[in-house]
N, C-alpha and C positions, 0 to 999 in steps of 0.2 A: 279367171276373172281378174281384171286389171285393177290395180291399186292406185288410189289418188296420191299416196305418199311416195315420193321418189326415194329409192334406195341407192346408196353408194355402192358401185361395183367393187367386188373383191379384187385386189391386185393379182396379176398372174403369177408373180413371184416376188419374194421379199426384197430381192435386189434391184426391183424395177426402179428407174430413175424418176426424178420429179416430173419429167416431161411426159411420162406415160399417164400421170394422174394430175391434171392441172389444178385440182383442189388442194393438193399438199404444198407446203411452203418449200422454198428451195433448200432450206437447211434441215428438212425432216430427216430423222434417222430411220432408214427402212428396216434394218435388221435389228432384232431384239438381242442378237448375239454380240453386237458391238458394245464394247466396254468403254466407260467414260475414264479417261486416264487423268487423274488429279496430279498436280505437281508434287514431287517428293519434297518434304520439308528439309531433310538433311540435318546435320548436326547443328548448324548455325540456326536453322529454322526452329528446330526444337527448343534450342537454348532461348531464342527470342520469345517463343510461346510460353516457356517456363517463366522468364522474367516478367512478362506481361501479367501472368496469373499471380505471381508473387507480389507485385507492386500494385495490384488492384486493392481498392478500399474495402471490397468484400473479404478478401483474404486477411487483410490487416485487422479487421474486426474479429474474424475467426481466431487469429493467432492471439489477439488480446484476450479473448474469452478462454482459450486453452491455457494462456499464462496464468489467468486467475484460478483456473481449475487445478493447474499443476502446483500452485502455491498452497493448496488446501492441506497436503500432508504436513507442511511445515507447522501448521497450527494444531495438528493431531498428535504428531510424534515429537518428543523433546529433541532439540537441535544441539549439536556439539558446540556450536558457536556461542549460543546463548544459555544453555543449561546442560553442561557436561555431567553434572550429577545426576540429573534426571535420566540421562542416557545410561549411566552406570546402573541406576536403579531399574530401569526398563529391562536391561540385559539380565539382571538378577532375577527379576520376576518372570521373564519370558526367555529362557535359555534356548529353547528350540526355534522359536520365531525370530529371535533377534538376528542371527546370521543371514536369513533370508531377506529381511528388511534392510539390513545393512548393506547387503549386496546391491540392493536397488536404490541405495543413497537416500533412504527415508529419513536418516538422521543428519544428513547433510544436503537437505533439498536444494538450498539456494546456490550451492557449489557443485551440484550434480551436472554431469555432461548433458543429460536430457533437458534439464531446466535451462542451462546455458544455450542449448541449441534453439529452444523456443524463443528465448530472450533475443538472440542474435538475428533469427529469422524476422521477429517482429520488428527489430531496429531497421534491418535491410528494407523490409516492406514499407515502413513509414517514410524512409528516406526516399525510396522510389516513387511513393505517392506525392510527397510534398514537392519535389523539385519541378516536375512538370506543371503542377498546379500553380506554383509561384510564378513561372514564366507566363502562364496563361492569364493569370490575375494581373500581372504587371502590364501585359498587353491590353487587357481590358480597361485598366486605369488610364491609359494613354489614349484610348479611342474615344471618339465622340458618341454621344447617345445616337441610336438608330433613327433613320429617316421616319418622318410621319407616315403611317400607313395611308393608302389612298381611300380605303373605306373603313373609317373608324367604327362605323355602325355594327360591323361584324363582331367587335369585341363585346363581351358580356357586360363589363362596367362602362357603359357609354351614356352620356347626357347631351342634350341638344337644347340651345337657347336662341331664340329669335330676338333680335334687337333692331331698332331703327338706327340708320346711319349710313355713311358713305364708305368709299374705299379708305379714305384717310382714317375714319373711325375703326375700320377693321384692322388696319396696320397698327393703330395705337392700342387696340385691344390686345394685340399679341404682344406689344411692348410691355403692357402692364402685366400680362401673364408671366412673361419672361422674368420680370423683376420679383414677381410673387413667388415663383418656383425657386428662384435662387435664394430668397429669404427663407424658404422652407428647407433649404439644404440640398437641392437638387442641382445636378450638373445639367446645363441646358445647351441646345444648339438650335439655331434658326434654319428653318427650311421653307423660305417663301418661294412661291412659284408665280412667275410672270405670265405663264401661259393661260389661256382662257379654257376653262372646263365646262363651258355651256352656262355657267351661272356667275361668271366672273372671275377675278383673280382670287388666289389663295394664299393666305399668310398662315404660318404654323410655327410652333415651337415644340421641340422634343426634349424630354427631361428624364433623367435617371438618378436614382439614389439607392443606398443600401450596399454600397461597396464594402462598408465595415462588416457586413455579414460574412463574406468570403474572407475578409482579413481576419476576423475573429476565428473562423474555422481554421485558417492556416496557423494562426497564433497558438491555438489549442494543440494542433499536431506538432508544431515545432516545440512547444513546452514539453509535451510528451516525450519527444525524442531527447530534450534536455534532461528530464528526469531520468531516462534510461541511462544516458551517457554519464550524468553525475553519480547515480548509484553505482554503475559499473565501474567507473574510474575511481570515485571516492572511496569504494570499498576497499581498494588496494592500499589506501592510506589510513584506514580505520582499525582500530583495535578494541577488543572487549575482554575484560578479565573479571574474575570473581575472586573474592577474598572473605573468609570468615574471620572476624575480629572479636575477641573476647574482652569483656570489661577490664579496663586497666592495661590492655595491650595495644601495641601500634602496628600500623601497617606502613611500609615505606614503598613508594611507587617504583619498584624495580622488578625485572623479570623473575628473580629468584623468589621474591615475597609473594607472588600470586599463588593461589591454589590452582587455578587454570587460567589460561589466556589464549585467545585467538587473534592473531595478527593478520593484517593485509599483507600482500606479497611485497609491498614497497615500504613496509615499516622496519627501519633498521634497529638494531639492538640499542642505540643510544637515543632513540626517539622519545623515551619516556621522560616526563618532567620530574625532577627531584623534589617532590613534596612528601609529607608524611601525615598520617591520620591517627589519632589515638581516641579510642572509645572510652569517653569519660563516664557515661552512664547511659541506660536505656529505659525510657519512659513508656509504660504500656498501661492501659486501663482495662479492666474486666467488669463485666456485669455481675452484680453481687447476687448472693443466694436469695431466692424468693422472687426474683424478677424474671421476666421473660427472657430467655436466652442466657440464663445465669451461666457464668464461666466462659462466655464468648468474649473474645478480644474486641477492644474498641479501637482507640487511637494508638499509633505507634510513632515513636520519636527517638532517634539515636543522636545523642549529644556528643559532639566530636571536638577535640582539640586539633586545630589545623596549623601545620607549619608550612608556610608558603615556599616557593622556590627561591625567594631572596632571603630566607631565614627568618622572616617576620611570623609571628603567631596570631591566631584569632580563634574565636569560638564560631562553631558552625552546627548545624543540625541537619538530619536527612529525615524526611517522612515520606510516606507512600504518595507517589506522584508529585513530589516536591524535592527534586535532586539538588545536590550541593555542587556548585561549580568551583573548581580549584585546578590551577595549572592547565587550563584549556580542556579539562576532562569534566564529565558529568558523573557524579557519584549517586547511585540509586540504592534504595533499600529493598532488598528482594525478600528477606525473611529473618526470623529470629528464633531462639531457642534457649535451652539451659545447658550450662557447661559445669557439671559437678566436678569438684577438685578431688581426685583420686590418688592415693599414695599406695604403692606396692613395695613391700619388702620381702626379701628372701629369707630363708630359714636362719641366716646369720644376722639378720637385722639390717642388711645393706639396702639402702633405697634404690630401687630399680626404675621406679617412675613415680613422679609427683608433679601433677599438672592438671589444669582443667581439661575435661574431655567434652567435646561437642557432641550432645545427644540430638538426634533428629526427631522433631515432632511426628507422631503417627496419627493424631486425631486433634479435634478442636479443643480438647481439654488438656493438650500438651503432654500426653503420656508419650515418652520419648525413648528412642532406641539408640544405644551407643555401643562402641566396641573399644576394648583395650588390648593392645598387643604388646608382649614382653619378649623380644627376641633373644635376649641374653640375660645371664645371671641365674638361671634355673637349670636344674638337671636336663629339662627339655623346654622348648619354646612354649610359651603359655598365652592363652587367649581368653578374654572375658567378654561375654555378651551381656550387656546390662539394660535394664528397663528402669527409667526414673519416672516417678509419680509425684507431681507438685503437691496434690492433695489427695493422698492415697485412701482408697476405701477397699474393703475386702468384699468380694462378691460371694454369692451363695456356692459358687463352684469352687471356692478356695483361691481363685485367681485375684490379682489386684487390678484396679483401675484408678483413673484420675477422675474426681468429681468437679474439679475447678482448675482453671489454667494458672492461677496464682499460687504461690508458694505458702501453703498453710501447714500441711502435714507431709513433708517431703519424705519420700521413701525410695531407696535405690536397691534393686535386686540384681544379682550377678550369677550367671551360669559360667562354670569354669571348664575350659578345655585345655588339653595338653597334647603336644605333638609337633607337626610340621606346619608352620604358618604359610608356607609357599612363597616366601619372599627371598629365599637364598638364591634362587635360579635367575634372578633378574627379571622375572615377570611383573609388570606393573600391577598393583593391587590397591583397591580403594581402601582408604582408611576407615571408611564407614561400613565395610563388609568384612566378615570373618569366614574364611574358606575352612569348613570343618571336615572336609573329605578325608584328610590324612591326620585327623586329630581325634583323641579320645575324650569323651565327655566325663568329667570327674564330679560335677555337682550341678544339680537342676533336674527338671522333669526327665524321667526315664532313667534315673539313676537312684541308688540307695541314699544319696546324700541331697538334702534339700538345698535350694538355691540360697545364696548368701543374701541377707536382708540387713540394710544398714540405713540409719538416719544420720543427720549431720553430726560429726563429732565421734561416731562409733567406729570401732575396729573389730574385724572378725578374721578368724584363722582361714587360711586356704586349706583344701583338702590335702591329705597325704603329708601334712607337716611342711608344705612347700613355703610357707611364710605367712604373711598377713596382708590384708588390704583394708585401707581407712578411707572413710567418706569424710573429708575435711569440712569443717564448719567455718564459713567465711564471714560469719556475723560479726559486727563490730563489738568491742568490749561493752558489757553491761546489757546486751540485748536480752529480751525476755521471750522472744519467739523466733521462729525460723524464717522470717520474711525476707531477710537479706543473707541467708545462709548459703545460697547457690548463686553463682555468677551467671549473667546473661551473655549471650552472643548475638551478633548480627551477621547477616550475609549481605555483603556489599557487592554491587557490580559497578565497575569503572568502565566507562564508555568514552571513546574519543572518536569523533567523525566530523571533520572540517567541512565535509559536503552538505551537512544538514541545512545551513542557511541557503545553499544553492537549491536544494531540493525544495524548500519552502518557497522560494522565489519563483521557480518554474512551476510549482503547484498553484501559486496565486495567479500566475500568468495564464496557466490553463483554465482556471476558473473564469478569468476575465474574458479569454477568447471564447469560452463556451457560452458565457452570457451574451456576448455580441452575436454569435451565430445563432442563438435561440431567439433573441428578442429584437434584433434589428431586421426590419422587412426590406426585401429586395423588390423594387417595383419601378415601373415606367409610367410617365404621364405624358399625355399630348393634349395641346389646345390648338384648335384650328379655326380660323375665321375665313368665311367665304362671303364676298361682297356681291350683291346683285341689285337690280332695280327695286326690289321689294324691301331691301334692308341688309342686315348682317346676320349670317347663320354661324353661330359659335357652337363647336363641338368639343366635348371633353371626353377623354377616355383614359383608362388605366389598365395595366397589365402586370400581374405578379410574376416574379420569378421564384416559383415555389409556392408554399402554402401561405396565404396572407388573408385571414378572415376580415381584416379591417380595410381591405382595398375599397370596397364600395363606399364606406363612410369617408375615406380619404378623397374619393372622387367628389362625393357631395360637398365636402368642406371646401374643395378647390372651386367648385362652381360658386358656392355662396360667397366665398372670399373674393373671387374675381368680380362678381357682379357688384359687390359693395365697393370695391376699388374703382370700377368703372363709374358707378353712380357718384362717387366722391369726386372724380375727375371731371365729370360732365359739367358742372357749373364753371369750372375754371376755363373750359373751352368755349362756354357760351359767353362769358364776361371777360375778355382779354384785358390785360393791363393796359391802362391808357399810356398812349405814347410809344407802344411797342411797334 
């Protein structure tokens, strides 16, 4: 049975030429075994491909996101540069986890190799993105607006207006539109056509505006590069140090007087300005008993005597979020606490230690922990772990706690240890931590001797006749309470960074550029006039470069404004000036 559908004959062999089957094109591949040989990229080709990937805006945004994620550990774990004491405390609290995190640079996040690698890749990516875009933008700024399309009606935002008039009126209408668009901030170009298109001659003006949008985009990215460069380079000339200052004591801005300091790689030893700070007093308020949040601290204020670099003196104060400027540095208030004055004598009555000892607050009621170390003068080295309670109360368990942050009923308790302090082998030890591994506990919980309990002005004997310990009373003569019996201390941070104004300037520039990129529309406008025997046909059209929800309204405003200008100009044409 014959079929009405023509079937294509099968080729006799796969290698048949195109001449055997006239339906096949001349470049048809006959054999499925033939492989398509792609050009090999080679080393240079792969490098070019990698560079294009790295310098794409997509990769730059991904790197920026990765950098933000990589900075998160810096806010979770204490950093050696900003909080060295916090690192020491974390090491004490997490002895097993600390070495692992330290090997991953979790305590030096912003100086770690992996963070620096992300930082540098982002820097290179931004540079690679910006340079070609600057060249393209400069070329666009020098170029004329594009020619008027032949069929404006194909554009979405298109308007048509029919008016009476001649070719002269059509040309004058475009002259008016040109001036109108210039007044609106457009760059304009005339594209009049003398050729007949069936309906007469054509006059048109092409306009474009919104170049500030791309300029703002470039400003944003250039400012971002500026921030990266300023932070990277400025960090090498910055330093941050911490110092604990007790009431009545002074701090001199020298390397030896800091408790800890982190310097940039370009900061020499003589870079510090020679000024001095003396803590005159520390003002703090607490919520009174019976009120919500009783015992909670309110305002903090450290009153300082400042000796400037030129030898002059002045009064100054440091409050939370209100640093003190001196010698080009910023002095910040980080914390505060109590420093009971403790005197330790040996069995012969020789004073081995007599000084205020900083106790670290452990809770909001200022229950504080402190350590006293006596390396010499005793049969063996002596260590004391003390708790200070500003307003001591005894719990049902027999332990003490503080009911208020202010000094009302001060109490100092001391546990006594004897043995090796671990400081003779040169290993750095924190002054706030007592390593009791090689020491024997003589008094305190777990022994037959109770902890030493002292109030200001009291003295107690050390175990085994080792000597005495005294809690000195710092109250002024004639005082009737313990309010001023204990000195206060403040923890100050001294920060020097000359790049901060530059970072601020680049940040403001980035915000300005971002505002331009977001709120300046990039659009093109055309006005075309076609003259015929029936009159003038005016066409208006707009095209947005990107998202522009206000384009339709802008075209309508252009039409209304143009008609109004043409109507205003009509009487002047009909009534020329006499004598002209």
